[in-house]
C-alpha positions as CSV (number, residue, x, y, z in Angstrom):
1,X,157.1,113.8,148.3
2,X,156.6,117.3,149.5
3,X,155.0,117.6,153.5
4,X,151.4,118.6,153.7
5,X,151.2,122.6,154.6
6,X,149.2,122.1,157.5
7,X,152.6,119.0,159.1
8,X,155.1,122.4,157.9
9,X,153.0,124.6,159.5
10,X,152.7,122.6,163.0
11,X,156.2,121.7,162.9
12,X,157.4,125.4,163.2
13,X,155.2,126.7,165.6
14,X,155.4,123.8,168.0
15,X,159.7,125.2,167.5
16,X,158.6,128.4,168.6
17,X,157.3,127.4,171.3
18,X,159.7,125.3,172.4
19,X,162.3,128.1,171.9
20,X,160.4,130.2,174.0
21,X,158.3,128.5,176.6
22,X,159.9,124.8,177.1
23,X,158.4,121.2,177.0
24,X,155.9,122.1,178.5
25,X,154.6,124.4,175.9
26,X,154.5,121.6,173.2
27,X,152.7,119.6,175.8
28,X,149.9,122.0,175.6
29,X,149.8,122.7,171.4
30,X,150.0,118.8,170.7
31,X,146.8,118.7,173.3
32,X,145.7,121.7,171.3
33,X,146.1,120.2,168.0
34,X,144.8,117.1,169.1
35,X,141.7,118.1,169.9
36,X,140.8,120.2,166.9
37,X,141.6,117.7,164.8
38,X,139.3,115.6,166.3
39,X,136.6,117.9,166.2
40,X,137.5,118.3,162.7
41,X,137.5,114.6,161.7
42,X,134.6,114.2,164.0
43,X,132.4,117.6,161.9
44,X,133.2,116.2,158.2
45,X,132.3,112.4,159.2
46,X,128.5,113.5,160.8
47,X,126.2,111.7,158.9
48,X,124.2,114.2,157.1
49,X,120.2,114.6,158.4
50,X,117.8,112.3,157.5
51,X,116.1,113.2,154.1
52,X,112.5,112.5,154.3
53,X,110.5,109.4,153.7
54,X,108.0,107.7,153.8
55,X,106.3,106.9,157.0
56,X,105.5,103.2,158.5
57,X,102.0,102.2,159.7
58,X,102.7,102.4,162.8
59,X,103.8,105.9,162.4
60,X,100.8,106.6,160.3
61,X,98.9,105.0,163.5
62,X,100.3,107.6,166.2
63,X,99.2,110.7,164.1
64,X,95.8,110.3,162.3
65,X,93.0,110.3,164.7
66,X,90.2,107.5,164.4
67,X,87.7,110.1,164.1
68,X,89.1,113.3,162.7
69,X,87.6,116.4,164.8
70,X,85.9,118.5,161.5
71,X,84.1,122.0,161.8
72,X,81.2,120.4,164.3
73,X,81.7,116.9,163.9
74,X,83.9,114.1,164.5
75,X,84.3,112.1,161.2
76,X,85.6,108.3,161.7
77,X,88.8,107.6,159.4
78,X,89.6,104.8,157.6
79,X,92.9,103.7,159.1
80,X,93.5,101.0,155.9
81,X,93.6,104.2,153.3
82,X,96.4,106.3,155.6
83,X,99.9,107.3,153.8
84,X,102.4,109.8,154.4
85,X,105.9,110.7,154.9
86,X,108.3,112.2,157.5
87,X,111.3,113.4,158.1
88,X,112.2,110.8,161.1
89,X,112.3,114.3,163.4
90,X,108.5,114.1,165.1
91,X,107.5,115.9,161.4
92,X,104.5,114.6,159.4
93,X,102.7,115.1,156.1
94,X,99.7,112.6,156.3
95,X,96.4,111.7,155.4
96,X,93.2,109.7,155.2
97,X,89.7,108.7,153.5
98,X,86.9,110.1,155.7
99,X,83.8,107.6,156.5
100,X,81.7,110.2,155.6
101,X,78.2,109.0,155.0
102,X,75.9,110.2,157.6
103,X,77.7,113.0,158.2
104,X,77.4,116.9,156.4
105,X,80.6,116.3,154.8
106,X,79.3,114.1,152.9
107,X,80.3,115.2,149.0
108,X,82.2,118.0,150.6
109,X,85.2,116.0,152.1
110,X,86.7,113.0,151.2
111,X,90.2,112.7,152.7
112,X,91.9,114.6,156.1
113,X,95.5,115.6,156.0
114,X,97.8,116.5,158.9
115,X,100.3,119.1,157.4
116,X,103.6,119.6,160.5
117,X,105.8,121.3,157.6
118,X,104.3,124.2,155.7
119,X,103.7,122.9,152.1
120,X,102.5,124.6,148.6
121,X,100.3,122.4,146.3
122,X,98.7,124.3,143.1
123,X,96.7,128.0,144.5
124,X,96.9,126.1,147.9
125,X,99.2,127.1,150.9
126,X,99.2,124.9,154.0
127,X,100.9,125.7,157.2
128,X,101.6,123.0,159.8
129,X,97.7,122.2,160.9
130,X,94.9,120.0,159.8
131,X,92.9,120.0,156.5
132,X,90.0,118.3,154.7
133,X,89.8,118.5,150.9
134,X,87.5,116.9,148.2
135,X,87.5,116.5,144.6
136,X,85.8,116.8,141.6
137,X,86.2,115.3,138.1
138,X,87.4,118.5,136.1
139,X,87.9,116.4,132.3
140,X,88.5,112.8,131.6
141,X,92.7,113.6,132.4
142,X,92.6,116.0,135.3
143,X,91.2,115.7,139.2
144,X,90.3,119.7,141.0
145,X,91.0,118.8,144.8
146,X,89.5,121.7,147.3
147,X,91.9,122.1,150.5
148,X,89.0,123.4,153.7
149,X,90.3,124.3,157.6
150,X,89.5,121.1,159.2
151,X,88.2,123.1,162.4
152,X,86.4,125.6,160.4
153,X,85.7,124.4,156.6
154,X,87.2,127.7,155.0
155,X,88.9,127.2,152.2
156,X,92.0,127.7,151.0
157,X,92.4,127.2,147.6
158,X,92.4,124.7,144.8
159,X,95.2,122.8,143.3
160,X,95.1,120.4,139.7
161,X,95.8,116.3,139.9
162,X,96.1,115.0,136.3
163,X,95.8,111.3,135.6
164,X,99.3,109.7,135.7
165,X,100.4,106.3,132.8
166,X,101.6,104.5,136.1
167,X,100.7,101.0,136.2
168,X,99.5,99.0,139.7
169,X,97.8,98.9,142.6
170,X,95.2,101.9,142.5
171,X,95.3,103.3,146.2
172,X,92.9,105.6,147.8
173,X,96.0,108.4,148.9
174,X,99.9,108.2,148.4
175,X,101.9,110.5,149.3
176,X,105.6,110.4,148.1
177,X,108.6,112.2,150.1
178,X,110.0,115.4,148.9
179,X,113.1,115.1,148.0
180,X,113.2,112.2,146.1
181,X,112.1,113.2,143.0
182,X,108.9,114.9,142.5
183,X,106.7,114.9,145.7
184,X,103.4,114.2,144.8
185,X,99.7,114.4,146.5
186,X,97.9,110.8,144.5
187,X,94.3,110.2,144.3
188,X,93.6,107.0,142.7
189,X,96.6,107.4,139.5
190,X,95.4,111.1,139.5
191,X,98.6,113.1,141.2
192,X,98.7,116.4,142.3
193,X,102.9,117.9,142.8
194,X,103.3,119.9,145.8
195,X,106.5,121.4,147.7
196,X,107.7,122.3,151.4
197,X,107.7,126.0,152.1
198,X,111.0,127.7,152.7
C-alpha cells in the first residue's frame, strides 16, 4: 500500500535536516509537526457555531420587561404570552402581548417586540432595537401587521400574515428560529415569514 503523500514529504524533510543539522534539528521538526497537526485536528473537530433556537422561559423573563416603554407610557406585559428565539450568544428576537387597557396605546398596539439581530419582515426592516406592532384583519385569510418604533411610535412598515393550516393549541404569539426551516412570527393561526439581515 502506498504511503500518504504527507508522510513521505515529512520523511524527506526530516532526512534532509538530519543530514545538514544533526539530531537537534530532528527534535525541532518533530515538535513543530506535532504542534501543527495538533492545532489542525483541533480546528477540524471544533464544534460549529450554535444555531438559533427557541428561547427558554427563564431567558425570556430576563429579556422582556414587566412594563414596556412605549412612547411616553410604561405598559404592563403579559409574561405568559412571551415568545422568542436566541442565538445562544446573548442575542434575542422576542415578543410579548401588551396589556393596553386604560393606556393611549389601546387599539393601536398589541405586542412589544425586542430585536437584537436586524431582520426584515414584510416591508419593514427592523435594526436592533425595541418595537411595537398592531394588526387588523385585511380579510378572512390575512392579517395586516404594522410595526412602529416603541420609543416614538414612528411607523416603519407593514407585513402580511396568512392563515395557516396547522392544528393544535393557539398561542397569542409564536416566533420560530431562523435557520430551521421557515422563520415566522405568528399571531394565533396567522404567520408571517421574516429573514435576518446580513
